[in-house]
N, CA, C and O atoms as CSV, one atom per row, in Angstrom:
chain,resi,resn,atom,element,x,y,z
A,1,UNK,N,N,1.063,-0.496,-0.036
A,1,UNK,CA,C,0.210,-0.518,0.306
A,1,UNK,C,C,1.027,1.089,0.078
A,1,UNK,O,O,1.998,1.278,0.810
A,2,UNK,N,N,0.801,1.757,-0.507
A,2,UNK,CA,C,1.515,3.570,-0.753
A,2,UNK,C,C,0.309,4.783,-0.359
A,2,UNK,O,O,-0.116,5.928,-0.515
A,3,UNK,N,N,0.289,4.574,-0.258
A,3,UNK,CA,C,-1.043,5.830,0.665
A,3,UNK,C,C,-0.465,7.016,-0.128
A,3,UNK,O,O,0.700,7.149,-0.501
A,4,UNK,N,N,-1.679,7.997,-0.345
A,4,UNK,CA,C,-1.279,9.136,-0.674
A,4,UNK,C,C,-1.264,10.450,0.097
A,4,UNK,O,O,-0.555,11.441,-0.076
A,5,UNK,N,N,-2.370,10.176,1.128
A,5,UNK,CA,C,-3.137,10.908,1.734
A,5,UNK,C,C,-2.795,9.675,3.181
A,5,UNK,O,O,-3.164,8.560,2.814
A,6,UNK,N,N,-2.473,9.656,3.984
A,6,UNK,CA,C,-1.843,9.090,4.806
A,6,UNK,C,C,-2.898,9.130,6.574
A,6,UNK,O,O,-2.839,10.226,7.132
A,7,UNK,N,N,-3.462,8.396,7.070
A,7,UNK,CA,C,-4.446,8.948,8.346
A,7,UNK,C,C,-5.767,8.464,7.812
A,7,UNK,O,O,-6.629,8.019,8.571
A,8,UNK,N,N,-5.914,8.539,6.634
A,8,UNK,CA,C,-7.595,8.565,6.533
A,8,UNK,C,C,-8.428,6.784,6.322
A,8,UNK,O,O,-9.623,6.499,6.241
A,9,UNK,N,N,-7.272,5.946,6.291
A,9,UNK,CA,C,-8.306,5.190,6.638
A,9,UNK,C,C,-8.505,4.170,5.409
A,9,UNK,O,O,-9.213,3.163,5.397
A,10,UNK,N,N,-8.046,4.464,4.820
A,10,UNK,CA,C,-8.472,3.931,3.228
A,10,UNK,C,C,-7.826,2.702,3.127
A,10,UNK,O,O,-8.482,1.805,2.596
A,11,UNK,N,N,-6.149,2.316,3.694
A,11,UNK,CA,C,-4.462,1.449,3.681
A,11,UNK,C,C,-5.883,0.302,4.917
A,11,UNK,O,O,-5.943,-0.835,4.449
A,12,UNK,N,N,-6.578,0.419,5.844
A,12,UNK,CA,C,-7.697,-0.321,6.616
A,12,UNK,C,C,-8.215,-1.125,6.288
A,12,UNK,O,O,-8.259,-2.324,6.560
A,13,UNK,N,N,-9.075,0.089,5.066
A,13,UNK,CA,C,-10.569,-0.453,4.748
A,13,UNK,C,C,-10.106,-1.712,3.470
A,13,UNK,O,O,-10.710,-2.753,3.212
A,14,UNK,N,N,-8.523,-1.037,2.674
A,14,UNK,CA,C,-8.134,-2.433,1.465
A,14,UNK,C,C,-7.871,-3.687,2.775
A,14,UNK,O,O,-8.931,-4.242,3.065
A,15,UNK,N,N,-7.151,-3.986,3.249
A,15,UNK,CA,C,-6.828,-4.821,4.507
A,15,UNK,C,C,-8.111,-5.664,4.740
A,15,UNK,O,O,-8.224,-6.828,4.358
A,16,UNK,N,N,-8.925,-5.071,5.305
A,16,UNK,CA,C,-10.549,-6.024,5.198
A,16,UNK,C,C,-11.080,-5.379,4.907
A,16,UNK,O,O,-11.786,-4.553,5.487
A,17,UNK,N,N,-10.663,-5.813,2.836
A,17,UNK,CA,C,-11.888,-6.270,2.075
A,17,UNK,C,C,-10.913,-7.311,1.209
A,17,UNK,O,O,-11.293,-7.704,0.106
A,18,UNK,N,N,-9.409,-7.810,1.868
A,18,UNK,CA,C,-8.960,-8.836,1.184
A,18,UNK,C,C,-8.898,-9.455,2.339
A,18,UNK,O,O,-8.488,-10.564,1.997
A,19,UNK,N,N,-9.082,-9.492,3.928
A,19,UNK,CA,C,-9.182,-10.727,5.173
A,19,UNK,C,C,-10.809,-11.116,4.176
A,19,UNK,O,O,-11.299,-12.238,4.305
A,20,UNK,N,N,-11.437,-10.152,3.316
A,20,UNK,CA,C,-12.575,-11.186,3.713
A,20,UNK,C,C,-12.648,-11.850,2.216
A,20,UNK,O,O,-13.243,-12.828,1.764
A,21,UNK,N,N,-12.010,-11.138,1.808
A,21,UNK,CA,C,-12.173,-12.364,0.364
A,21,UNK,C,C,-11.124,-13.450,1.094
A,21,UNK,O,O,-11.825,-14.443,0.902
A,22,UNK,N,N,-10.154,-13.883,1.671
A,22,UNK,CA,C,-9.341,-14.530,1.896
A,22,UNK,C,C,-10.120,-15.375,2.982
A,22,UNK,O,O,-9.487,-16.368,3.338
A,23,UNK,N,N,-11.044,-15.249,3.437
A,23,UNK,CA,C,-12.017,-15.774,4.097
A,23,UNK,C,C,-12.560,-16.769,3.971
A,23,UNK,O,O,-12.536,-17.890,4.478
A,24,UNK,N,N,-13.313,-16.015,2.879
A,24,UNK,CA,C,-14.258,-16.895,1.582
A,24,UNK,C,C,-13.518,-17.337,1.357
A,24,UNK,O,O,-13.474,-18.477,1.818
A,25,UNK,N,N,-12.878,-17.103,0.900
A,25,UNK,CA,C,-11.489,-18.366,-0.358
A,25,UNK,C,C,-11.087,-19.555,0.755
A,25,UNK,O,O,-10.554,-20.602,0.385
A,26,UNK,N,N,-11.313,-19.358,1.755
A,26,UNK,CA,C,-10.917,-20.378,2.724
A,26,UNK,C,C,-9.378,-20.335,3.184
A,26,UNK,O,O,-8.709,-21.294,3.569
A,27,UNK,N,N,-8.999,-19.075,3.060
A,27,UNK,CA,C,-7.576,-18.754,3.631
A,27,UNK,C,C,-7.290,-19.311,5.225
A,27,UNK,O,O,-8.061,-19.289,6.184
A,28,UNK,N,N,-5.884,-19.820,5.136
A,28,UNK,CA,C,-6.179,-19.946,6.943
A,28,UNK,C,C,-5.249,-18.428,7.301
A,28,UNK,O,O,-5.515,-17.944,8.401
A,29,UNK,N,N,-4.428,-17.836,6.637
A,29,UNK,CA,C,-3.601,-17.340,7.619
A,29,UNK,C,C,-3.267,-15.746,5.858
A,29,UNK,O,O,-3.537,-15.964,4.677
A,30,UNK,N,N,-2.685,-14.458,6.415
A,30,UNK,CA,C,-2.189,-13.307,5.540
A,30,UNK,C,C,-1.073,-13.384,5.939
A,30,UNK,O,O,-0.605,-13.738,7.022
A,31,UNK,N,N,-0.504,-12.931,4.737
A,31,UNK,CA,C,0.552,-12.725,5.055
A,31,UNK,C,C,1.218,-11.493,4.038
A,31,UNK,O,O,1.053,-11.306,2.833
A,32,UNK,N,N,2.020,-10.754,5.028
A,32,UNK,CA,C,2.326,-8.954,4.252
A,32,UNK,C,C,4.298,-9.437,3.646
A,32,UNK,O,O,4.983,-10.359,4.090
A,33,UNK,N,N,4.549,-8.768,2.935
A,33,UNK,CA,C,5.836,-8.640,3.505
A,33,UNK,C,C,6.385,-6.443,2.885
A,33,UNK,O,O,6.060,-5.741,1.927
A,34,UNK,N,N,7.260,-6.234,4.076
A,34,UNK,CA,C,7.913,-5.024,3.966
A,34,UNK,C,C,9.355,-5.252,4.022
A,34,UNK,O,O,9.797,-6.373,3.774
A,35,UNK,N,N,10.254,-4.112,4.381
A,35,UNK,CA,C,11.306,-3.868,3.965
A,35,UNK,C,C,11.553,-2.942,6.240
A,35,UNK,O,O,10.901,-2.352,7.102
A,36,UNK,N,N,12.895,-3.486,5.981
A,36,UNK,CA,C,13.246,-2.459,7.629
A,36,UNK,C,C,13.402,-1.134,7.064
A,36,UNK,O,O,13.951,-0.374,7.862
A,37,UNK,N,N,13.063,-0.535,5.809
A,37,UNK,CA,C,13.251,1.028,6.227
A,37,UNK,C,C,11.784,1.176,6.505
A,37,UNK,O,O,11.712,2.154,7.249
A,38,UNK,N,N,10.985,0.867,6.364
A,38,UNK,CA,C,9.451,0.941,6.599
A,38,UNK,C,C,8.907,0.680,8.036
A,38,UNK,O,O,7.745,0.273,8.034
A,39,UNK,N,N,9.447,0.814,9.188
A,39,UNK,CA,C,9.012,1.097,10.402
A,39,UNK,C,C,7.387,1.607,10.412
A,39,UNK,O,O,6.828,0.920,11.268
A,40,UNK,N,N,6.212,2.739,9.664
A,40,UNK,CA,C,5.416,2.756,9.746
A,40,UNK,C,C,4.627,1.452,9.610
A,40,UNK,O,O,3.955,0.862,10.457
A,41,UNK,N,N,5.021,0.977,7.596
A,41,UNK,CA,C,4.145,0.121,7.476
A,41,UNK,C,C,4.185,-1.384,8.912
A,41,UNK,O,O,3.170,-1.756,9.502
A,42,UNK,N,N,5.354,-1.868,9.109
A,42,UNK,CA,C,5.917,-2.592,10.548
A,42,UNK,C,C,4.242,-2.253,11.576
A,42,UNK,O,O,3.512,-3.196,11.878
A,43,UNK,N,N,3.954,-1.005,11.911
A,43,UNK,CA,C,3.340,-0.312,13.033
A,43,UNK,C,C,1.606,-0.282,12.247
A,43,UNK,O,O,0.555,-0.446,12.867
A,44,UNK,N,N,1.726,-0.066,10.983
A,44,UNK,CA,C,0.662,-0.522,10.601
A,44,UNK,C,C,-0.304,-1.660,10.925
A,44,UNK,O,O,-1.388,-1.817,11.487
A,45,UNK,N,N,0.837,-2.534,10.152
A,45,UNK,CA,C,0.198,-4.217,10.033
A,45,UNK,C,C,-0.164,-5.149,11.282
A,45,UNK,O,O,-1.024,-6.014,11.450
A,46,UNK,N,N,1.339,-4.357,12.481
A,46,UNK,CA,C,0.647,-5.059,13.641
A,46,UNK,C,C,-0.402,-4.127,14.745
A,46,UNK,O,O,-0.823,-4.399,15.869
A,47,UNK,N,N,-0.587,-2.952,13.876
A,47,UNK,CA,C,-1.911,-2.081,14.297
A,47,UNK,C,C,-3.083,-3.057,14.384
A,47,UNK,O,O,-3.877,-3.172,15.318
A,48,UNK,N,N,-3.035,-3.896,12.975
A,48,UNK,CA,C,-4.115,-4.512,12.125
A,48,UNK,C,C,-4.078,-6.306,12.292
A,48,UNK,O,O,-4.235,-7.314,11.603
A,49,UNK,N,N,-3.673,-5.795,14.065
A,49,UNK,CA,C,-3.368,-7.658,13.893
A,49,UNK,C,C,-2.110,-8.664,13.272
A,49,UNK,O,O,-2.115,-9.879,13.469
A,50,UNK,N,N,-1.154,-8.037,12.578
A,50,UNK,CA,C,-0.252,-8.771,12.308
A,50,UNK,C,C,1.080,-8.721,13.264
A,50,UNK,O,O,1.418,-7.899,14.116
A,51,UNK,N,N,1.611,-9.741,12.859
A,51,UNK,CA,C,3.027,-9.986,13.867
A,51,UNK,C,C,4.131,-10.447,13.259
A,51,UNK,O,O,3.794,-11.250,12.389
A,52,UNK,N,N,5.307,-10.308,13.317
A,52,UNK,CA,C,6.691,-10.327,12.304
A,52,UNK,C,C,6.279,-11.327,12.673
A,52,UNK,O,O,5.405,-11.383,13.538
A,53,UNK,N,N,6.959,-12.676,11.942
A,53,UNK,CA,C,7.295,-14.086,11.615
A,53,UNK,C,C,8.529,-14.017,11.781
A,53,UNK,O,O,9.096,-14.411,12.800
A,54,UNK,N,N,9.282,-13.332,10.457
A,54,UNK,CA,C,10.697,-13.071,9.838
A,54,UNK,C,C,11.044,-12.536,10.017
A,54,UNK,O,O,10.270,-11.629,10.322
A,55,UNK,N,N,12.034,-12.269,10.104
A,55,UNK,CA,C,13.354,-11.202,9.235
A,55,UNK,C,C,14.438,-11.943,8.421
A,55,UNK,O,O,15.346,-12.704,8.756
A,56,UNK,N,N,14.147,-11.596,7.582
A,56,UNK,CA,C,15.631,-12.468,6.599
A,56,UNK,C,C,16.549,-10.816,6.775
A,56,UNK,O,O,16.359,-9.721,6.246
A,57,UNK,N,N,17.245,-11.154,7.452
A,57,UNK,CA,C,18.330,-10.397,7.522
A,57,UNK,C,C,19.106,-10.152,6.758
A,57,UNK,O,O,20.158,-10.734,7.021
A,58,UNK,N,N,19.196,-9.080,5.184
A,58,UNK,CA,C,20.634,-8.598,4.412
A,58,UNK,C,C,20.050,-9.362,3.219
A,58,UNK,O,O,20.940,-9.279,2.374
A,59,UNK,N,N,19.350,-9.845,2.855
A,59,UNK,CA,C,18.479,-10.596,1.981
A,59,UNK,C,C,18.221,-9.363,0.270
A,59,UNK,O,O,17.986,-9.537,-0.926
A,60,UNK,N,N,18.442,-8.289,1.134
A,60,UNK,CA,C,18.419,-7.286,0.031
A,60,UNK,C,C,19.299,-7.588,-0.654
A,60,UNK,O,O,18.762,-8.049,-1.662
A,61,UNK,N,N,20.673,-7.642,-0.804
A,61,UNK,CA,C,22.334,-7.864,-1.465
A,61,UNK,C,C,21.935,-8.750,-2.795
A,61,UNK,O,O,22.207,-8.616,-3.988
A,62,UNK,N,N,21.104,-9.797,-1.990
A,62,UNK,CA,C,20.574,-11.271,-3.068
A,62,UNK,C,C,19.345,-10.692,-3.827
A,62,UNK,O,O,19.177,-11.024,-5.001
A,63,UNK,N,N,18.358,-9.726,-3.130
A,63,UNK,CA,C,17.392,-9.105,-5.176
A,63,UNK,C,C,18.162,-8.222,-5.791
A,63,UNK,O,O,17.930,-7.881,-6.951
A,64,UNK,N,N,19.346,-7.664,-4.966
A,64,UNK,CA,C,20.071,-6.908,-5.911
A,64,UNK,C,C,20.644,-7.702,-7.133
A,64,UNK,O,O,20.563,-7.301,-8.294
A,65,UNK,N,N,21.119,-8.649,-6.815
A,65,UNK,CA,C,21.265,-9.491,-8.036
A,65,UNK,C,C,21.017,-9.413,-9.014
A,65,UNK,O,O,21.699,-9.153,-10.005
A,66,UNK,N,N,19.089,-9.817,-8.775
A,66,UNK,CA,C,18.482,-10.254,-9.705
A,66,UNK,C,C,18.218,-8.388,-10.605
A,66,UNK,O,O,18.490,-7.981,-11.735
A,67,UNK,N,N,17.468,-7.612,-9.169
A,67,UNK,CA,C,17.538,-6.496,-9.687
A,67,UNK,C,C,18.168,-5.140,-9.022
A,67,UNK,O,O,17.872,-4.652,-7.931
A,68,UNK,N,N,19.089,-4.682,-9.947
A,68,UNK,CA,C,19.727,-3.785,-9.653
A,68,UNK,C,C,19.746,-2.636,-9.255
A,68,UNK,O,O,20.521,-2.026,-8.519
A,69,UNK,N,N,18.579,-2.284,-9.938
A,69,UNK,CA,C,18.281,-0.984,-9.301
A,69,UNK,C,C,17.731,-1.073,-7.664
A,69,UNK,O,O,17.280,-0.067,-7.116
A,70,UNK,N,N,17.805,-2.131,-7.097
A,70,UNK,CA,C,16.955,-1.525,-5.759
A,70,UNK,C,C,18.159,-0.630,-4.876
A,70,UNK,O,O,19.380,-0.785,-4.904
A,71,UNK,N,N,17.486,0.181,-4.229
A,71,UNK,CA,C,18.437,0.944,-4.052
A,71,UNK,C,C,19.314,0.655,-2.921
A,71,UNK,O,O,19.084,-0.470,-2.477
A,72,UNK,N,N,20.382,1.373,-2.204
A,72,UNK,CA,C,21.111,0.899,-1.408
A,72,UNK,C,C,20.404,1.280,0.047
A,72,UNK,O,O,20.264,0.481,0.973
A,73,UNK,N,N,19.833,3.191,0.050
A,73,UNK,CA,C,19.637,3.622,0.794
A,73,UNK,C,C,17.843,3.661,1.085
A,73,UNK,O,O,17.335,3.956,0.003
A,74,UNK,N,N,16.965,3.507,1.940
A,74,UNK,CA,C,15.491,3.450,1.715
A,74,UNK,C,C,15.059,5.005,2.559
A,74,UNK,O,O,15.681,6.067,2.586
A,75,UNK,N,N,13.867,4.652,3.140
A,75,UNK,CA,C,12.978,5.734,3.525
A,75,UNK,C,C,14.024,6.423,4.843
A,75,UNK,O,O,14.694,5.729,5.608
A,76,UNK,N,N,13.951,8.007,4.864
A,76,UNK,CA,C,14.572,8.386,5.726
A,76,UNK,C,C,15.690,8.459,6.318
A,76,UNK,O,O,15.801,8.650,7.529
A,77,UNK,N,N,16.978,8.264,5.237
A,77,UNK,CA,C,17.984,6.881,5.214
A,77,UNK,C,C,18.879,6.042,5.223
A,77,UNK,O,O,20.034,5.748,4.912
A,78,UNK,N,N,17.543,5.630,5.890
A,78,UNK,CA,C,17.953,4.010,6.472
A,78,UNK,C,C,18.195,3.010,5.294
A,78,UNK,O,O,17.396,2.914,4.362
A,79,UNK,N,N,19.326,2.281,5.385
A,79,UNK,CA,C,20.072,1.132,4.183
A,79,UNK,C,C,19.022,0.259,4.286
A,79,UNK,O,O,18.349,-0.088,5.256
A,80,UNK,N,N,19.001,0.045,3.451
A,80,UNK,CA,C,17.444,-1.061,2.663
A,80,UNK,C,C,18.622,-2.411,2.589
A,80,UNK,O,O,19.330,-2.625,1.605
A,81,UNK,N,N,18.637,-3.423,4.158
A,81,UNK,CA,C,19.396,-4.356,3.953
A,81,UNK,C,C,17.981,-5.716,4.124
A,81,UNK,O,O,18.008,-6.827,3.593
A,82,UNK,N,N,16.809,-5.120,5.064
A,82,UNK,CA,C,16.181,-6.840,4.985
A,82,UNK,C,C,14.810,-6.726,5.293
A,82,UNK,O,O,14.235,-5.894,5.995
A,83,UNK,N,N,14.355,-7.736,4.630
A,83,UNK,CA,C,12.227,-8.052,4.955
A,83,UNK,C,C,12.031,-8.551,5.394
A,83,UNK,O,O,12.530,-9.674,5.474
A,84,UNK,N,N,10.795,-7.936,6.283
A,84,UNK,CA,C,9.932,-8.423,6.993
A,84,UNK,C,C,8.955,-9.076,6.592
A,84,UNK,O,O,8.353,-8.934,5.527
A,85,UNK,N,N,8.722,-9.964,7.594
A,85,UNK,CA,C,7.160,-11.036,7.059
A,85,UNK,C,C,6.294,-10.995,8.120
A,85,UNK,O,O,6.626,-11.227,9.282
A,86,UNK,N,N,4.917,-10.635,7.659
A,86,UNK,CA,C,4.031,-10.417,8.961
A,86,UNK,C,C,3.082,-11.345,8.758
A,86,UNK,O,O,2.808,-11.565,7.578
A,87,UNK,N,N,2.403,-12.055,9.722
A,87,UNK,CA,C,1.214,-12.629,9.542
A,87,UNK,C,C,0.207,-12.631,9.895
A,87,UNK,O,O,-0.015,-11.685,10.650
A,88,UNK,N,N,-0.608,-13.267,9.726
A,88,UNK,CA,C,-1.718,-13.097,10.597
A,88,UNK,C,C,-2.753,-14.287,10.629
A,88,UNK,O,O,-2.950,-14.925,9.595
A,89,UNK,N,N,-3.415,-14.597,11.791
A,89,UNK,CA,C,-4.078,-15.831,11.554
A,89,UNK,C,C,-5.405,-15.443,10.918
A,89,UNK,O,O,-5.306,-14.318,10.429
A,90,UNK,N,N,-6.595,-15.970,10.753
A,90,UNK,CA,C,-7.756,-15.443,10.130
A,90,UNK,C,C,-8.680,-16.705,10.525
A,90,UNK,O,O,-9.864,-16.733,10.189
């Protein structure tokens, strides 16, 4: 989710819609992935019932081999190094 106007509840509505479809489809969990330079995303997902399941340390080095345009520095000048997987049982 890339919110152009944060704090209006649009991300929460989208997440609720996804969860509804997932439940109707028989899914047992939702999984989202973000990066270490995005603490706002981690907080958003945790606020919505997700928990951190896996942190893939230094994985961005591997991803850059496939996609070299991934920057070394991410949001707010934070080195972009890790991937964070969050999960929610439904």
